[in-house]
KEKE-3310 file (N, C-alpha, C; in steps of 0.2 Angstrom, whole numbers, plus 5000, padded with zeros to 4 digits):
npx = (5007:5016:5012:5021:5039:5046:5057:5059:5068:5077:5086:5082:5083:5089:5102:5105:5108:5107:5106:5116:5133:5151:5160:5173:5187:5193:5182:5173:5181:5182:5167:5167:5175:5166:5156:5162:5164:5175:5176:5167:5149:5148:5161:5160:5149:5154:5164:5155:5149:5159:5162:5150:5149:5160:5155:5145:5151:5159:5148:5143:5154:5155:5145:5132:5114:5103:5107:5113:5114:5123:5121:5130:5130:5124:5124:5120:5107:5097:5098:5101:5088:5080:5085:5080:5067:5052:5047:5054:5065:5082:5094:5107:5118:5130:5142:5153:5156:5152:5144:5137:5121:5110:5102:5087:5070:5054:5042:5030:5015:5019:5019:5005:5005:5017:5026:5038:5051:5061:5073:5078:5075:5084:5096:5092:5091:5104:5110:5104:5107:5121:5122:5119:5110:5096:5089:5088:5081:5083:5075:5074:5061:5047:5044:5057:5063:5055:5060:5072:5069:5065:5049:5039:5026:5015:5004:5002:5013:5012:5005:5014:5023:5014:5012:5026:5026:5016:5023:5034:5027:5023:5036:5039:5030:5036:5048:5044:5038:5048:5055:5058:5057:5060:5058:5063:5058:5066:5067:5075:5074:5064:5065:5069:5058:5047:5033:5027:5023:5011:5009:5019:5017:5007:5012:5020:5011:5004:5014:5016:5005:4995:5007:5014:5026:5038:5038:5049:5051:5063:5069:5079:5092:5099:5113:5124:5140:5143:5139:5125:5111:5101:5095:5087:5071:5062:5049:5040:5036:5026:5007:5006:5014:5009:5000:5006:5008:5017:5029:5039:5048:5063:5075:5088:5099:5110:5119:5112:5107:5095:5083:5071:5065:5054:5043:5038:5031:5023:5015:5009:5015:5015:5022:5037:5054:5068:5083:5094:5111:5124:5134:5136:5143:5154:5171:5176:5176:5164:5162:5157:5152:5147:5138:5129:5125:5117:5107:5100:5096:5086:5077:5070:5059:5054:5049:5060:5057:5051:5061:5075:5092:5103:5114:5114:5112:5116:5131:5140:5150:5160:5177:5182:5187:5185:5170:5168:5173:5164:5151:5155:5157:5143:5136:5143:5139:5124:5123:5128:5117:5107:5110:5110:5096:5092:5096:5090:5077:5078:5081:5069:5059:5064:5061:5047:5044:5047:5040:5028:5029:5031:5034:5045)
npy = (5386:5373:5357:5350:5348:5345:5337:5323:5315:5320:5322:5321:5337:5344:5352:5368:5382:5401:5409:5416:5414:5414:5427:5429:5439:5442:5440:5450:5461:5457:5459:5473:5478:5474:5483:5494:5493:5487:5473:5460:5456:5441:5436:5439:5431:5419:5418:5419:5406:5396:5401:5399:5384:5381:5385:5377:5365:5367:5367:5354:5347:5350:5343:5349:5348:5353:5363:5380:5390:5400:5413:5420:5427:5439:5456:5462:5462:5467:5474:5465:5459:5472:5477:5470:5469:5474:5491:5497:5511:5512:5524:5525:5512:5510:5508:5513:5501:5485:5482:5492:5501:5503:5518:5518:5521:5522:5528:5527:5516:5499:5485:5473:5462:5456:5446:5444:5434:5435:5430:5420:5408:5403:5404:5394:5383:5381:5379:5367:5358:5355:5349:5335:5337:5343:5359:5375:5390:5407:5424:5442:5450:5461:5471:5475:5477:5488:5499:5504:5510:5525:5531:5538:5534:5530:5534:5529:5519:5507:5501:5500:5490:5479:5478:5475:5463:5455:5453:5446:5434:5429:5426:5417:5406:5403:5397:5386:5379:5375:5366:5370:5366:5371:5388:5404:5419:5433:5446:5458:5471:5473:5474:5486:5493:5493:5497:5491:5478:5472:5475:5470:5456:5455:5457:5445:5435:5437:5433:5419:5414:5402:5394:5380:5376:5372:5385:5398:5411:5423:5434:5446:5456:5465:5464:5470:5473:5464:5469:5472:5481:5487:5485:5475:5466:5452:5453:5463:5457:5449:5448:5448:5441:5428:5427:5425:5416:5404:5391:5390:5401:5409:5415:5426:5420:5417:5427:5436:5430:5419:5422:5426:5415:5411:5418:5410:5400:5407:5413:5403:5398:5384:5379:5376:5382:5390:5388:5400:5398:5400:5413:5426:5437:5438:5432:5422:5406:5394:5381:5363:5358:5371:5374:5363:5365:5376:5371:5363:5372:5378:5367:5366:5373:5371:5358:5344:5339:5351:5359:5367:5368:5382:5394:5412:5421:5426:5420:5428:5439:5433:5426:5412:5401:5402:5402:5388:5381:5386:5381:5367:5365:5368:5358:5346:5350:5349:5335:5329:5332:5325:5313:5311:5313:5302:5292:5294:5291:5278:5273:5275:5268:5255:5254:5255:5243:5234:5236:5233:5219:5214:5207:5193)
npz = (6132:6138:6145:6151:6152:6136:6135:6140:6145:6154:6170:6187:6196:6183:6174:6166:6156:6157:6146:6137:6133:6138:6131:6119:6120:6107:6099:6102:6097:6084:6080:6083:6073:6062:6063:6062:6049:6043:6041:6031:6031:6029:6033:6047:6050:6048:6057:6069:6067:6071:6084:6090:6090:6097:6109:6112:6114:6124:6135:6133:6137:6150:6155:6155:6155:6147:6134:6126:6112:6116:6112:6104:6093:6095:6099:6110:6123:6117:6104:6093:6091:6089:6078:6068:6067:6059:6055:6065:6066:6063:6063:6061:6059:6061:6074:6089:6098:6099:6109:6113:6113:6099:6092:6092:6084:6084:6073:6068:6071:6073:6061:6062:6055:6050:6039:6038:6043:6059:6060:6070:6069:6061:6069:6079:6072:6067:6080:6084:6076:6079:6090:6101:6112:6122:6118:6124:6120:6120:6120:6120:6129:6126:6135:6140:6127:6122:6131:6125:6114:6105:6107:6096:6091:6098:6110:6122:6131:6134:6123:6113:6119:6118:6104:6100:6107:6099:6087:6091:6095:6083:6078:6088:6085:6073:6078:6086:6075:6069:6077:6091:6107:6120:6126:6130:6138:6140:6152:6157:6161:6168:6182:6185:6182:6191:6192:6180:6179:6176:6163:6157:6159:6152:6139:6139:6139:6127:6118:6121:6118:6109:6107:6108:6117:6130:6142:6149:6159:6162:6175:6179:6188:6179:6169:6164:6157:6167:6180:6191:6187:6195:6211:6225:6228:6224:6227:6222:6210:6212:6217:6203:6193:6194:6185:6172:6158:6158:6160:6170:6181:6180:6190:6198:6211:6218:6219:6227:6237:6246:6252:6244:6241:6248:6243:6233:6240:6248:6239:6231:6220:6209:6199:6189:6194:6189:6196:6202:6205:6202:6203:6192:6191:6197:6196:6205:6208:6212:6223:6221:6232:6238:6229:6230:6243:6241:6233:6242:6252:6244:6242:6254:6252:6238:6229:6223:6211:6204:6202:6193:6188:6187:6182:6188:6178:6161:6154:6148:6151:6158:6158:6147:6154:6166:6165:6162:6173:6182:6178:6178:6192:6195:6189:6195:6209:6208:6204:6217:6225:6219:6220:6234:6236:6230:6236:6249:6245:6241:6254:6260:6252:6255:6269:6268:6262:6271:6282:6276:6274:6287:6304:6306)
capx = (5010:5017:5010:5028:5045:5047:5064:5057:5073:5081:5087:5080:5087:5092:5105:5105:5112:5101:5107:5123:5140:5157:5161:5180:5189:5194:5175:5171:5185:5179:5161:5167:5178:5161:5151:5166:5164:5181:5175:5161:5144:5150:5166:5158:5145:5159:5167:5150:5148:5164:5161:5145:5151:5164:5152:5141:5156:5161:5143:5142:5159:5154:5139:5125:5110:5100:5111:5110:5119:5127:5119:5136:5128:5119:5129:5118:5101:5092:5100:5099:5081:5077:5087:5077:5059:5049:5044:5059:5071:5089:5097:5115:5119:5138:5143:5159:5158:5146:5139:5133:5115:5108:5097:5080:5065:5047:5038:5023:5013:5022:5014:5004:5005:5024:5027:5046:5055:5067:5080:5079:5074:5091:5100:5091:5092:5111:5112:5101:5111:5127:5122:5113:5107:5090:5091:5084:5082:5080:5075:5073:5055:5044:5045:5064:5064:5051:5063:5077:5066:5061:5042:5035:5020:5010:5003:5003:5020:5010:5004:5022:5025:5009:5014:5032:5023:5013:5028:5038:5023:5024:5042:5039:5026:5041:5052:5040:5038:5056:5057:5060:5053:5059:5059:5063:5058:5071:5065:5081:5073:5058:5066:5070:5052:5041:5025:5025:5022:5005:5009:5026:5014:5002:5016:5022:5005:5004:5020:5016:4998:4995:5015:5014:5032:5039:5040:5052:5052:5069:5069:5085:5093:5104:5120:5128:5146:5144:5137:5118:5109:5096:5094:5080:5068:5057:5041:5036:5033:5020:5005:5004:5018:5006:4995:5010:5006:5024:5029:5045:5051:5070:5078:5095:5098:5117:5123:5108:5104:5089:5077:5064:5062:5048:5038:5035:5027:5017:5009:5006:5019:5015:5026:5045:5058:5075:5086:5101:5116:5131:5134:5140:5146:5160:5176:5177:5173:5160:5163:5152:5148:5143:5131:5125:5122:5111:5100:5097:5091:5079:5072:5066:5053:5052:5051:5065:5053:5051:5069:5080:5097:5106:5117:5109:5110:5120:5139:5143:5156:5165:5182:5179:5189:5180:5163:5168:5173:5158:5147:5157:5154:5136:5134:5144:5134:5118:5124:5128:5111:5103:5112:5107:5089:5090:5098:5085:5071:5078:5080:5062:5056:5065:5057:5040:5043:5049:5033:5022:5031:5029:5040:5045)
capy = (5383:5366:5355:5347:5349:5339:5334:5319:5311:5325:5318:5325:5342:5345:5358:5372:5389:5405:5410:5418:5410:5418:5430:5430:5446:5443:5440:5457:5464:5456:5462:5480:5479:5474:5489:5500:5493:5484:5467:5459:5451:5434:5435:5439:5425:5413:5418:5416:5398:5393:5402:5394:5377:5381:5387:5370:5360:5368:5365:5347:5344:5351:5339:5352:5344:5356:5368:5385:5392:5404:5419:5424:5431:5445:5461:5464:5459:5471:5477:5459:5459:5479:5479:5465:5470:5479:5497:5500:5514:5513:5529:5523:5505:5509:5511:5512:5496:5480:5481:5498:5501:5508:5524:5515:5525:5520:5534:5525:5509:5494:5481:5468:5456:5456:5440:5442:5432:5439:5426:5416:5401:5401:5403:5389:5377:5379:5376:5360:5354:5355:5346:5330:5338:5347:5366:5381:5396:5413:5431:5447:5452:5466:5477:5478:5481:5494:5503:5506:5513:5532:5531:5543:5531:5527:5539:5525:5515:5499:5498:5498:5483:5475:5478:5470:5455:5451:5451:5440:5429:5425:5422:5410:5402:5399:5394:5380:5375:5373:5361:5372:5363:5376:5395:5407:5427:5437:5453:5461:5478:5474:5475:5493:5497:5489:5497:5488:5471:5470:5477:5465:5450:5454:5455:5438:5430:5438:5430:5412:5412:5397:5391:5374:5373:5374:5392:5401:5418:5425:5441:5447:5463:5467:5460:5474:5473:5460:5472:5474:5488:5487:5480:5474:5459:5449:5454:5468:5453:5445:5441:5449:5436:5422:5427:5424:5409:5401:5385:5391:5407:5409:5421:5426:5420:5415:5433:5440:5426:5414:5426:5427:5408:5411:5421:5405:5397:5413:5416:5397:5397:5378:5378:5375:5386:5390:5391:5403:5395:5402:5421:5427:5444:5437:5427:5417:5399:5391:5374:5359:5359:5377:5373:5358:5369:5382:5368:5361:5378:5378:5360:5367:5377:5369:5350:5343:5338:5357:5364:5367:5371:5386:5401:5418:5425:5423:5420:5433:5443:5429:5422:5406:5395:5403:5400:5381:5379:5387:5376:5361:5364:5367:5350:5342:5350:5346:5327:5328:5332:5320:5306:5311:5312:5295:5288:5295:5288:5271:5270:5276:5263:5248:5254:5254:5236:5230:5238:5228:5212:5213:5203:5185)
capz = (6137:6137:6152:6154:6148:6132:6136:6146:6149:6159:6176:6193:6196:6177:6174:6161:6157:6156:6138:6134:6135:6138:6123:6119:6118:6100:6095:6103:6093:6077:6080:6082:6066:6058:6064:6059:6042:6042:6038:6029:6035:6028:6038:6054:6051:6048:6065:6073:6068:6074:6091:6093:6090:6103:6116:6113:6115:6131:6139:6133:6140:6158:6158:6156:6152:6142:6132:6122:6107:6118:6110:6103:6087:6097:6101:6117:6123:6114:6096:6088:6089:6086:6070:6063:6068:6054:6058:6069:6062:6066:6058:6061:6061:6064:6082:6091:6100:6097:6115:6114:6110:6093:6093:6088:6084:6081:6071:6066:6073:6071:6058:6066:6051:6047:6037:6037:6050:6062:6058:6075:6067:6058:6075:6082:6067:6068:6087:6086:6071:6081:6097:6102:6118:6122:6118:6126:6116:6123:6116:6125:6130:6124:6139:6139:6121:6122:6135:6122:6108:6106:6104:6093:6088:6102:6116:6128:6130:6134:6116:6110:6122:6115:6098:6100:6108:6094:6082:6094:6095:6075:6078:6092:6081:6068:6081:6087:6070:6067:6081:6097:6113:6126:6124:6137:6137:6145:6155:6161:6163:6173:6190:6185:6179:6194:6191:6174:6180:6173:6155:6155:6160:6146:6134:6139:6137:6120:6115:6121:6116:6105:6106:6113:6120:6137:6142:6155:6160:6166:6177:6183:6190:6175:6169:6159:6160:6174:6185:6191:6186:6199:6217:6227:6230:6219:6230:6217:6204:6215:6213:6196:6188:6193:6179:6167:6155:6157:6164:6174:6183:6181:6195:6201:6219:6221:6220:6231:6243:6244:6255:6240:6239:6251:6239:6229:6245:6251:6233:6229:6214:6209:6193:6190:6196:6188:6202:6201:6209:6201:6203:6185:6192:6200:6194:6210:6205:6217:6224:6221:6238:6239:6224:6233:6248:6238:6230:6248:6254:6239:6243:6260:6249:6232:6228:6218:6203:6201:6201:6187:6191:6181:6184:6189:6172:6156:6155:6142:6154:6161:6154:6145:6158:6172:6164:6161:6180:6186:6176:6181:6199:6195:6186:6201:6215:6207:6205:6224:6229:6216:6223:6241:6236:6227:6243:6254:6243:6242:6261:6261:6249:6259:6274:6267:6260:6277:6285:6272:6276:6294:6307:6305)
cpx = (5011:5015:5016:5033:5045:5053:5063:5062:5078:5081:5083:5085:5092:5096:5105:5109:5105:5100:5114:5129:5146:5159:5169:5182:5190:5187:5172:5174:5183:5173:5162:5170:5172:5157:5155:5167:5171:5181:5168:5156:5146:5156:5164:5154:5148:5162:5162:5148:5153:5164:5155:5146:5155:5160:5147:5146:5158:5156:5143:5148:5159:5148:5132:5120:5106:5105:5109:5115:5124:5126:5125:5135:5126:5124:5126:5112:5095:5092:5099:5093:5078:5079:5084:5069:5057:5046:5049:5064:5077:5092:5103:5116:5127:5138:5151:5161:5151:5141:5136:5126:5113:5103:5091:5075:5059:5042:5032:5022:5016:5016:5012:5004:5011:5025:5035:5049:5061:5074:5082:5079:5081:5096:5099:5091:5100:5114:5110:5106:5119:5127:5117:5110:5101:5093:5086:5086:5079:5080:5072:5065:5053:5044:5052:5066:5061:5056:5070:5075:5064:5054:5039:5028:5014:5010:5003:5008:5018:5008:5010:5024:5021:5011:5021:5030:5021:5018:5032:5033:5023:5030:5043:5036:5032:5046:5050:5040:5044:5058:5059:5055:5054:5062:5059:5063:5062:5068:5070:5079:5067:5060:5068:5063:5047:5035:5023:5024:5017:5006:5015:5022:5010:5006:5019:5017:5003:5008:5018:5009:4999:5002:5016:5021:5032:5043:5044:5052:5058:5069:5075:5087:5098:5110:5124:5135:5148:5143:5129:5118:5104:5097:5087:5078:5063:5049:5037:5032:5026:5014:5004:5009:5013:5002:5000:5009:5013:5024:5035:5046:5059:5072:5084:5094:5105:5121:5119:5106:5097:5084:5071:5062:5056:5042:5035:5030:5021:5012:5007:5009:5019:5019:5033:5047:5065:5079:5093:5105:5123:5130:5139:5144:5152:5164:5177:5173:5170:5162:5158:5148:5144:5136:5127:5120:5116:5106:5097:5093:5084:5074:5068:5059:5050:5054:5055:5062:5051:5056:5072:5086:5101:5110:5112:5107:5116:5128:5143:5150:5161:5171:5180:5181:5187:5172:5163:5169:5168:5152:5149:5156:5146:5134:5136:5140:5126:5118:5124:5121:5106:5104:5109:5100:5087:5092:5092:5078:5071:5078:5072:5057:5057:5061:5050:5039:5044:5042:5028:5022:5030:5035:5040:5046)
cpy = (5376:5363:5352:5349:5343:5335:5329:5315:5314:5321:5323:5330:5344:5352:5361:5378:5394:5407:5411:5414:5416:5420:5431:5437:5448:5442:5447:5461:5464:5459:5470:5482:5479:5480:5495:5499:5491:5476:5465:5455:5444:5432:5434:5433:5418:5412:5415:5409:5395:5395:5398:5387:5376:5380:5380:5365:5360:5366:5358:5344:5344:5346:5343:5348:5348:5363:5375:5386:5397:5411:5424:5428:5438:5449:5462:5461:5462:5472:5471:5459:5466:5479:5474:5466:5476:5485:5500:5504:5515:5518:5527:5517:5504:5512:5508:5505:5491:5480:5486:5498:5506:5513:5522:5520:5522:5526:5532:5517:5503:5489:5475:5461:5455:5449:5439:5440:5436:5436:5422:5409:5398:5399:5396:5383:5376:5376:5369:5357:5351:5352:5341:5331:5343:5354:5371:5386:5402:5419:5436:5449:5459:5473:5480:5481:5488:5501:5506:5509:5520:5531:5537:5540:5530:5532:5535:5519:5508:5497:5497:5491:5477:5473:5473:5463:5452:5450:5445:5434:5425:5423:5416:5405:5398:5395:5386:5375:5371:5367:5363:5369:5367:5382:5398:5415:5429:5444:5457:5468:5478:5476:5483:5498:5492:5490:5495:5481:5469:5470:5471:5458:5449:5453:5447:5434:5431:5433:5422:5410:5408:5394:5387:5371:5374:5381:5394:5408:5420:5432:5442:5455:5467:5464:5464:5475:5470:5464:5473:5480:5491:5482:5480:5467:5458:5450:5457:5463:5450:5450:5441:5443:5429:5421:5425:5416:5406:5394:5386:5399:5406:5415:5419:5425:5419:5422:5437:5436:5423:5417:5425:5421:5408:5413:5415:5401:5402:5414:5410:5396:5389:5375:5377:5382:5385:5393:5394:5401:5396:5410:5422:5434:5444:5431:5421:5411:5396:5384:5370:5359:5365:5377:5369:5361:5373:5378:5366:5366:5378:5372:5361:5370:5374:5362:5350:5343:5345:5363:5362:5371:5375:5391:5407:5421:5422:5425:5425:5436:5439:5426:5415:5400:5396:5401:5392:5379:5380:5382:5369:5360:5364:5361:5345:5342:5348:5337:5325:5327:5327:5314:5305:5310:5304:5290:5288:5291:5281:5269:5270:5270:5255:5248:5252:5247:5231:5231:5233:5221:5210:5209:5196:5185)
cpz = (6137:6145:6155:6150:6142:6132:6142:6149:6153:6166:6181:6194:6190:6178:6167:6162:6156:6149:6135:6137:6135:6131:6123:6118:6110:6096:6096:6098:6085:6075:6079:6075:6061:6058:6062:6052:6040:6039:6036:6033:6035:6032:6044:6055:6051:6056:6069:6073:6072:6082:6094:6095:6096:6110:6117:6116:6122:6136:6139:6137:6148:6161:6158:6152:6146:6140:6128:6117:6110:6116:6108:6096:6089:6101:6109:6118:6120:6106:6092:6086:6086:6079:6066:6063:6063:6057:6063:6066:6066:6062:6056:6062:6061:6071:6084:6094:6100:6103:6116:6110:6104:6096:6089:6090:6081:6080:6069:6069:6069:6066:6062:6061:6047:6045:6037:6043:6051:6062:6065:6074:6065:6064:6078:6079:6068:6074:6087:6080:6074:6088:6098:6109:6118:6122:6120:6122:6119:6118:6121:6124:6128:6128:6139:6133:6120:6126:6131:6115:6110:6103:6103:6090:6092:6109:6122:6126:6131:6128:6112:6112:6118:6108:6096:6102:6102:6088:6085:6094:6088:6075:6082:6089:6077:6072:6082:6081:6066:6072:6089:6101:6119:6125:6130:6134:6143:6147:6159:6164:6167:6180:6190:6183:6184:6194:6184:6174:6176:6165:6153:6155:6154:6140:6134:6137:6130:6117:6116:6120:6109:6102:6110:6114:6127:6137:6149:6153:6165:6168:6182:6186:6185:6175:6163:6161:6167:6180:6185:6190:6191:6205:6220:6228:6225:6221:6225:6211:6206:6218:6206:6191:6189:6187:6172:6164:6153:6162:6170:6175:6183:6185:6197:6208:6221:6223:6227:6238:6241:6248:6252:6239:6243:6248:6235:6233:6248:6245:6230:6222:6214:6202:6194:6192:6194:6193:6200:6206:6208:6200:6197:6185:6197:6197:6199:6209:6212:6218:6223:6228:6241:6235:6227:6239:6247:6236:6237:6251:6250:6240:6250:6258:6244:6230:6222:6210:6200:6201:6196:6189:6185:6185:6185:6183:6167:6158:6151:6145:6157:6156:6153:6151:6164:6171:6164:6169:6184:6184:6177:6187:6199:6194:6193:6207:6214:6207:6211:6226:6225:6218:6230:6241:6234:6233:6248:6252:6243:6248:6262:6258:6252:6266:6274:6265:6266:6281:6282:6274:6282:6297:6304:6297)
residu = (MET:ALA:GLU:GLU:ASN:ASP:SER:THR:GLU:LEU:PRO:LEU:LEU:PRO:THR:THR:VAL:VAL:GLY:SER:TYR:SER:VAL:PRO:GLU:TRP:LEU:GLU:SER:VAL:LYS:THR:ASP:PHE:TYR:GLN:ARG:LYS:ILE:SER:ARG:GLN:TYR:LEU:ASP:ASP:ILE:HIS:ASP:VAL:ALA:THR:LYS:ALA:ALA:LEU:LYS:ASP:GLN:GLU:ARG:THR:GLY:ILE:ASP:VAL:VAL:SER:GLY:GLY:GLU:LEU:ARG:ARG:ASP:ASN:ASP:VAL:ASP:TYR:LEU:LEU:SER:ARG:ILE:PRO:GLY:ILE:ASP:ILE:PRO:ASP:VAL:ALA:LYS:SER:ASP:SER:TYR:ASN:TYR:PHE:ASP:ALA:VAL:VAL:SER:ARG:PRO:LEU:PRO:ASP:ASN:ALA:MET:LEU:PRO:LEU:GLY:LEU:VAL:ASP:ASP:LEU:SER:PHE:THR:SER:ALA:ASN:THR:ASP:ARG:PRO:VAL:LYS:PHE:SER:PHE:THR:GLY:PRO:LEU:SER:LEU:SER:ARG:ARG:ILE:ARG:ASN:HIS:ALA:TYR:SER:ASP:SER:SER:GLU:LEU:VAL:ARG:ALA:LEU:ALA:ARG:LEU:LEU:ASN:MET:GLU:ALA:LYS:ARG:LEU:ALA:GLN:ALA:GLY:ALA:THR:TRP:LEU:GLN:ILE:ASP:GLU:PRO:PHE:LEU:CYS:GLY:TYR:ARG:ASP:GLN:VAL:ASP:VAL:ALA:VAL:GLU:GLY:VAL:ASN:ILE:ILE:THR:SER:ASP:VAL:ASP:VAL:TYR:TRP:SER:LEU:HIS:VAL:CYS:TYR:GLY:ASN:ARG:TYR:ALA:ARG:PRO:ILE:TRP:GLU:GLY:HIS:TYR:ASP:PHE:LEU:PHE:PRO:GLY:VAL:LEU:ASP:ALA:ASN:VAL:ASP:GLN:LEU:VAL:PHE:GLU:PHE:ALA:ARG:ARG:GLY:TYR:GLY:ASP:LEU:GLY:LEU:PHE:GLU:ARG:PHE:GLY:TRP:ASP:ARG:SER:VAL:GLY:LEU:GLY:VAL:ILE:ASP:VAL:LYS:THR:GLU:GLU:VAL:GLU:THR:ALA:GLY:THR:VAL:ALA:GLY:ARG:ILE:ARG:THR:ALA:LEU:ARG:THR:ILE:PRO:ALA:GLU:ARG:LEU:VAL:ILE:ASN:PRO:ASP:CYS:GLY:LEU:ARG:HIS:LEU:PRO:ALA:HIS:ILE:ALA:ARG:ALA:LYS:LEU:LEU:ALA:MET:VAL:ASP:GLY:ALA:ALA:MET:VAL:ARG:SER:GLU:LEU:ARG:ASP:THR:ARG:ASP:ARG:GLY:ALA:CYS:HIS:ALA:ASP:SER:ALA:ARG:GLU:GLY:PRO:GLY)
# end
């Protein structure tokens, strides 16, 4: 776990994305053509390159401080990794729609010393080569991955989580060696398995072990087809999540409200918070003023120095023009509050100087 974000040039209240970017309908169609064996892998890879460059350009033009590659090469939050992990059997790699899940099976214990990379370094390298901005790189965590696998190898499902985490730790080390400075573990299924916080945190800590980057942990209530899968509050995560060796927690708030902010104060979370200020499950575009108000609400509980501003979740299901408009509102709203904080601090400094100088 890094002591601080390596991107030291970031402003107060920096803006970023959670991971995925808007997936055009034509790209979904091309992906489905691939799984139905109508086009080649090379053709699909070329399309992915173009789409990733466009996603980066969109983020840059809205003013996002830390960008992602948009995860446009990934069918969904699970299959992209499962299909690459040694020891996981996927009997049929064809599917009717790219967003559907594979039928994945583990019949024997996963290898602990798999030397073959999972291919994430190539994704990171392509993204970094096509932007001059800091990059955040995300991947799905072991608890969520384990919930899409038929487990015939382990009597205890937590052992499968640990085995997946060990393989992801090896890939995280490769990513760090390739220049990654900010990695994020996504656990979108954790809200549906609330009794699994301890094993999820154990998996996170296996992944982050001996990988000296800035680490985020993103926990949301699901974002499949722009709909939540579960509902509730984040209180189930505490105090267990305090043991996670990460620098930041990234939660969704814009859709659900900001009542759970008090959990950070109540349980003494003293690290960074990725504040969801954009609701990705509606096409209604927030105003900059709405975003600014949400940030001001968070500032009552969390110091500005520990806040990062982001959407609730990935932007995958939003049309591109909506995603761009929402990101622009987010950037402008953060800039409004940043300016207010700067003015307040400047006035405070002037008052302090006047007090030191005294009358006359």
